[in-house]
C-alpha positions as CSV (number, residue, x, y, z in Angstrom):
1,M,104.1,104.0,90.6
2,R,107.5,103.9,91.3
3,Y,110.5,101.3,89.9
4,E,113.5,99.8,90.0
5,V,115.0,98.7,86.5
6,L,117.5,96.7,85.8
7,I,118.8,96.6,82.0
8,G,122.1,94.8,81.1
9,D,123.9,95.6,84.6
10,R,122.5,99.2,85.5
11,R,120.0,99.8,87.6
12,F,117.4,102.9,86.8
13,E,114.9,104.3,89.4
14,V,111.2,104.8,87.2
15,E,108.3,106.7,87.9
16,V,105.6,106.2,85.6
17,L,102.3,108.4,85.9
18,E,99.5,108.0,83.5
19,V,98.1,111.4,82.2
20,S,95.4,110.1,79.8
21,P,95.1,106.9,78.2
22,G,97.8,106.0,76.0
23,K,99.7,108.7,77.6
24,F,102.6,108.5,80.4
25,E,104.7,111.1,82.3
26,V,108.1,109.1,82.6
27,V,110.9,109.7,85.1
28,V,113.8,108.3,85.0
29,N,116.7,109.4,87.5
30,G,115.2,112.5,87.9
31,K,114.6,113.5,84.1
32,K,111.3,113.6,83.2
33,A,109.7,112.5,79.9
34,I,105.8,112.4,78.5
35,I,105.3,109.1,76.4
36,E,102.3,108.3,73.7
37,L,101.7,104.9,72.9
38,S,100.1,104.5,69.7
39,R,99.9,100.4,69.9
40,E,100.9,98.0,72.8
41,I,104.2,97.3,73.2
42,S,106.0,94.9,75.3
43,M,109.7,95.1,77.4
44,K,112.9,93.7,75.5
45,K,114.2,90.5,77.3
46,S,117.2,92.5,78.8
47,A,114.9,94.9,80.5
48,K,113.1,93.7,83.5
49,I,111.5,95.0,87.0
50,V,113.5,94.4,89.7
51,K,111.1,95.7,92.5
52,E,108.3,98.1,92.7
53,V,109.7,101.1,95.0
54,K,106.7,101.5,97.6
55,K,109.1,104.1,99.6
56,E,109.1,107.5,99.1
57,K,111.8,110.0,100.3
58,K,112.5,110.5,104.5
59,G,110.0,112.3,105.6
60,D,107.9,112.6,102.6
61,K,104.3,111.0,102.8
62,A,102.7,112.9,100.4
63,I,99.5,111.3,98.4
64,K,99.8,112.2,94.9
65,A,97.1,112.6,92.3
66,P,98.7,110.0,89.6
67,M,96.8,110.9,86.7
68,V,94.6,114.6,85.6
69,G,90.6,114.5,86.7
70,V,88.2,114.8,89.2
71,V,88.4,113.9,92.6
72,T,85.0,112.1,93.5
73,K,85.5,111.0,97.0
74,I,87.7,111.3,99.8
75,L,87.8,107.9,101.9
76,K,89.8,109.0,105.3
77,K,89.5,111.7,107.4
78,E,91.8,113.9,108.9
79,G,93.2,112.1,112.3
80,E,92.4,108.3,110.8
81,S,95.2,105.5,110.5
82,V,96.2,104.7,107.0
83,K,98.2,101.5,105.8
84,I,100.2,101.1,102.7
85,G,97.9,100.3,99.8
86,E,94.8,100.9,101.3
87,N,92.1,103.4,99.6
88,V,92.4,107.0,100.5
89,A,90.3,108.7,97.8
90,V,89.1,108.2,94.4
91,I,89.4,110.4,91.0
92,E,87.2,110.2,88.0
93,A,89.1,110.6,84.8
94,M,87.7,109.1,81.3
95,K,84.5,108.6,82.6
96,M,86.0,105.9,85.2
97,E,86.5,105.7,88.9
98,N,90.0,105.1,89.8
99,P,90.7,104.4,93.5
100,I,94.2,106.1,94.5
101,S,95.8,104.1,97.1
102,S,98.5,104.9,100.1
103,P,102.2,104.4,99.4
104,F,102.8,105.0,103.2
105,E,101.2,104.0,106.5
106,G,100.6,107.1,109.0
107,V,97.9,109.4,110.0
108,V,96.2,111.5,107.8
109,E,97.4,115.1,109.4
110,K,95.8,117.6,106.2
111,I,93.5,116.5,103.8
112,L,93.9,119.0,100.6
113,V,90.7,118.5,98.0
114,K,87.4,117.9,98.3
115,P,84.8,116.6,96.0
116,G,84.7,117.8,92.8
117,D,88.0,119.6,93.0
118,K,90.0,118.9,89.7
119,V,93.5,117.5,90.5
120,S,96.6,117.2,87.9
121,T,98.9,115.0,88.0
122,G,101.3,115.2,90.9
123,D,98.9,117.2,92.8
124,T,99.1,116.7,96.6
125,I,95.6,115.3,97.7
126,M,96.5,114.5,101.2
127,I,99.8,114.8,103.7
128,L,100.5,111.9,106.2
129,S,102.7,112.3,109.5
């Protein structure tokens, strides 16, 4: 998920992808880091999420795997319409089924995976036009 975070008077674009339970890939203004949580944490009062950034860069409508896992279901077919937030696939990770929703609206142009395929964080699942 992408967020816009305000710390003091500075804004940061932050993308957080869960790699495994308690382990996250965090991208802040284009710089990547892996973060592992050893216990529950809370944000300082000076940091707050301003808004979730829903729109990707212009022309980029690739729906990507947010985690490592196995594709168990593809819920859309090529040529079908997709709305923002609509589930398009399911990935099993750590014996849990995780629905993958679209951050875009569009028509499925190409499906790049099939049930049973292993995916890594950031792998493209499908492309919308």
